[in-house]
N, C-alpha and C positions, 0 to 999 in steps of 0.2 A: 504493500500500500504506500509506504514512504517513497519507494523508488518511482511509483507512478506519479505521486505529487511533485517530486523533484523534476521529473521529465516534463510535466506540464508547465511547471514554473520556468524551466529553461526555455521551452518553446515560446512562452509568452514574452519573456525578456528579449529573445532574438527577434520576434515579430515587431515588438516595440522599437528596437534599435534600428531595424531595416526601415521602418516608417519614418523615424526621425531623420535618418540619412537621406531618404528620398525627398523629404520636405526641404532639407537644407540644400540639396542639389538643385531643387527647383528654384529656391530663392537665389542661388548663385546665378542660374541661367537668366532669371527675370532681371536681376541686377545688372548683368552684363548687357542685356538687350537695351535697357534704359540708358546705360552709359554710352553704348555705340550710337544710339539714335541722337543723343544730345551732342556727341562729339562730331557726328557728320554734319550737324547743323552749324557748329561753331568752330571746328578745327580748321587751322590754316593749311595743314599739310594735304588735305584732301581737296578734290575739285569742289568748287562752290556749288551750292544748291541751285537747281534749276528753278526758273520762274522769275517773277518781278524783281526779286532781290539779287539776280544774277545777270543784270543787264549793264551794258555801257551804251552811251548815246552819242549821236553826232548831229550837230546843228549845220545843216547844209545850206543855210541862208546865203544867197548869192549865186548858187549853182542853178542852172536853168536847162530845160529841155531834156532832162534825164528821166529814165523809167525806174531804174533800180540803183540803190546805194549798197555797196559791198564793204565788208570789214575783213581785212587781211591781217592775220596775227601770226607772228613767228617768234621762236625762241632765239634770243640774241646769239649770233654765231652758229646757229643751227637751222633746222628746217622750218618751213611754214606748216601750220596745221592742215591747211587745204590749199589746193592750187588756186591761182589768181582768178578772182571773180567766178569761182565755182558756185554751185547751188547752195552749198553749206555756208557760204560767206554772205549770203543775201540778208539784208536788214529789213525790218518791218517798220512801217510808218506809225508813229505814236504822237499824235498832235502835230506840233511843229518840228519834231525831232525824228530821227531814225534810230531804232533800237536794235542791238545785236545781243542775242541770247548766248552767253558764254558756255552754257551746258552743251552746245553743239560741239565744242572742242573735245569733249570726252570721246566722241566717236572717231577721232582722227586715227588714221593708220600710220602716220609718219611721226607724230609726237604723242607719246603715251602719257596717260595720267591726267589729261586736261590741264587747266590752269593751276599752277601750284605756287605756294609761297617759297620764298628764298631763291627763286629763279627769275631771270630777266627776260622780258619780252618787248617787242615793238609792234605797233599797229599802224596800218594805213587805211584810210577811208577813201573810197573811189566811187565814181559813177560810170554807168555804161556809155557815157559820152567821151570818156578818156581822161577826164579831169581827176586829180588825186591829191591827197595831202602828202606832206613830207613825213618821214619816219617819226613816230611819236613814241617815246618810251612809255612802258605800260606794265602794271603789275596788279596784284589783287586789291591793293588799297584804292585802285581806280574804279572798282565795281560801283555802279550807280552814278558815276560821274559823266559829264558831257564834254566832248571835244568840240571846240569851236574855232573857226577860221580867224586869223589875225589880219588878213589882207596882204601879208608879206609873201614873197616868193623865195624859195630856197634852191640853191644849185644842187643837182643830183650828184652825190659823192662819186659815183662811178662814171657817169656820162655828163660832162660839163655843159653839153649843148642842151640838156634837158633841165627843166625846173619843176618843182612841185610847190604846193601851197602850204604855208606854215599853219599848224593848228596847235592849240594848247588846251590843257584840261581846265575846267572851270574851278574845281575845288582842290586839285592836287598839283598845281603848277610849281609849288616850292620844291617838290621832290621828283616830279616827272615832267617831261616836256620834249621839244624838238631834239632829236638825238644829236649829241655833240660828235662831230666827225671831221676827218680831213678828206678833202675831195681829191680827185685825180689830177687837178692842176694846182694843188697846194693851198687851197682856201680852207679856212676853218668855218664850219657851218654848224648851226644848232646851238643848244645851250646846256643840255643835260646828258650826263652819262647815266646808264642804267645803275640802279642802286648797288649791284654787286660787281659792276664793271670797273676796271682799273685803267688809269691813263697809260701805264706801262704796257698794257695789252694792246691798246689802240695804236700806240707808236710801233709796237712789235708786229702788229698785223699790217700796218700801212707801209712801213719802210721796205720790206723785201720785195714788194710789188713795184715801188716807184723810185727806189734809190738810183736807178740807171735811166729813168725816163727822160726823154728829150723834151717833154711837155711841162716839166716841173723842176725847179731847183730844190732838190730834196733837203739839202742842208739848211737853206734859208727857211724852208717850211718847218723844220724841226725847231729852229730858233723861235719862230712865232708860236709853235704848238706847245713847247715845254711849259710855259706858265699857265696856259689854259687847261692843260691836262694834268696839272699837279706834279710835273717833273721838276723838282727843285733842288735835289741833292745828287751827289755822285753815286750814292746807293741806288737812286731811281734809275739812272741810265744803266747801271750794272744789272739791275733786275730786268730792264727792257731788253738788254742784249741776251741775257739768259733765256728770256721768253722766246726770242728769235731762234736761238740754238735749239730750244725744245721742239720747235716746229719742223726742223730739218727741211728747210726750203730748197736746199741745193744751190743757193745763191752765194755770192762772195761775202762771207761773214766778216773777213778782215776789213773789207771796204766799209761795210755797215758799222763796224765797231769804231773805225776812225771818224766816220761821219757823226756818230752819236757823241763822241768826245769833243770834236771840233765845234759842233753846234752848241754844246753845253758851255764852252769857253766864250762863245759869242753871246749867248743868252744871259749869262751871269758873269760878266767880266770882272766883277769885284771878288768873286769866289776863287778858291784855289782850283787849278786845272784838274779835271776829273780823269782818272785813268781806270780803265776796266781791267780787272784781274781775270785772265783767261781760265786759270785753274778753278777759281771760285765760280766763275760763270758756268763752267761745265758742270760742276757739282750742283749748282742751283738749277740748271736746266733739267737735270735728272730728277731733282726734287719736284719740279713743276710737273713733269710727265707722270711721276709716280704718285703725286699727291693731289691730282685733280686740277692742276693749273692755277693754284692760288698764289699769285705773285705778291700779294700784300703780306702774307704770312712770312715770306722769305725776307722781305726788306725790313720788317719790324721785329721779327723773331718771335712773334706771338702766333698762336694757333688761329686758323680762320674760322669764321662762323657763317652759317648759311641762313641764320635767322633773318626774317624780313622786318621791315619797320613796323609791322602790325603786331609783333610780339612773338611769343614762343610757339612751338609746333602744335600745342593744344593736346598733346598726349597725356594720358592719365595713368601713369605707372605707379605702383605702390612700392615704395622703397623697402618696406618691411618684408616683402616676399609673400605675404598672405594675400588671399583673395579679397574680393570686395566685402567690406564690413567684417572681415574675419570669419567667414562661414567655414573656411577650411579648418580653422581651430575648433569650431563647434563640433564638426564631424569627428575630429580626432578625440575630443573629450568623450563623446558618446560611445565611440568604439572602445575607449579605455574603460569606460564604465561597464560595458558588456563583458569585457574580459575579466574585470574584477568580480562581477556577479557570477560568471561561470566558475572562477576559481573558488568562490565562496560555496557554491553548490557542491563542487567536487570535495571540498573540505568536509562539509556536512555529511556527504555520502560516506566518505571513508570513516568518519567518526561513528556513524550509525552501525557500519559493518563491524567496527572494533568492539562496539558495545554488544 
């Protein structure tokens, strides 16, 4: 009779324990679902939510006789999300403005992940009549903002015979704007680098293409460009040269090195002449290639950060290692209780047998 009572008690304890574990597991699942849904609505690392809160706008005032306005977005130094004036780039008319739904970018097959924080983008608005804006720097903080024309024309950086119309953001003009660039004939156009873009990279991208060009005096262009692109110290041209080496362009690196040094001497005559260290530049170029190309980290000695101006990534990790609200600890204590109960039953059983 005692054995039967003990067996029934054990069974009840095990059933109760399984029920508690199941409830705890369900609570963990429900908690995670809630966390994911809130994160997707507010996290910067994911693509922005589709709908009215995921739009950018363009004021096409002054443009005439067009049928469609297009929005062309690309990642700086990389691919465009869609081909020029494709169906996925078409804007919709909303009042006096034209709106583009950024959730369309999620379906791109050339740039994955849609619009993301910590990455640099540019945008061009154009019409089916052939008119278009100049490259406008762009990022997640610009969501909901309106680009408007200034009435100014900007030289095309690649083809000097072409011009585009300057546009600026209505609310984000302090951080984003017409892309600062060096043209094919040595003019400095635009006003804003992308948030994560470095002047040393712009110089390093431009020089290998134009240092031998008959259409531009590359050294004179560097003299003008250095102050505008933040090239102010010998370390800066050292990093710019290392960036050029990391690209392995196959061009005359010694000639470009001398041009960088001579231009620095002319741009800052009061400073000590800058000399590029070949061995150091080679090591830096390897670091740029292996470390993802962060030239700022090399010059300052600090680690780079991909955080955007909007804040942290929005992830919600728990440093303690436990799950949400400590449910994993609850399960552990329940199981421990079951084991203690089982040990107690075994002890009682043995004692009864001894008696």
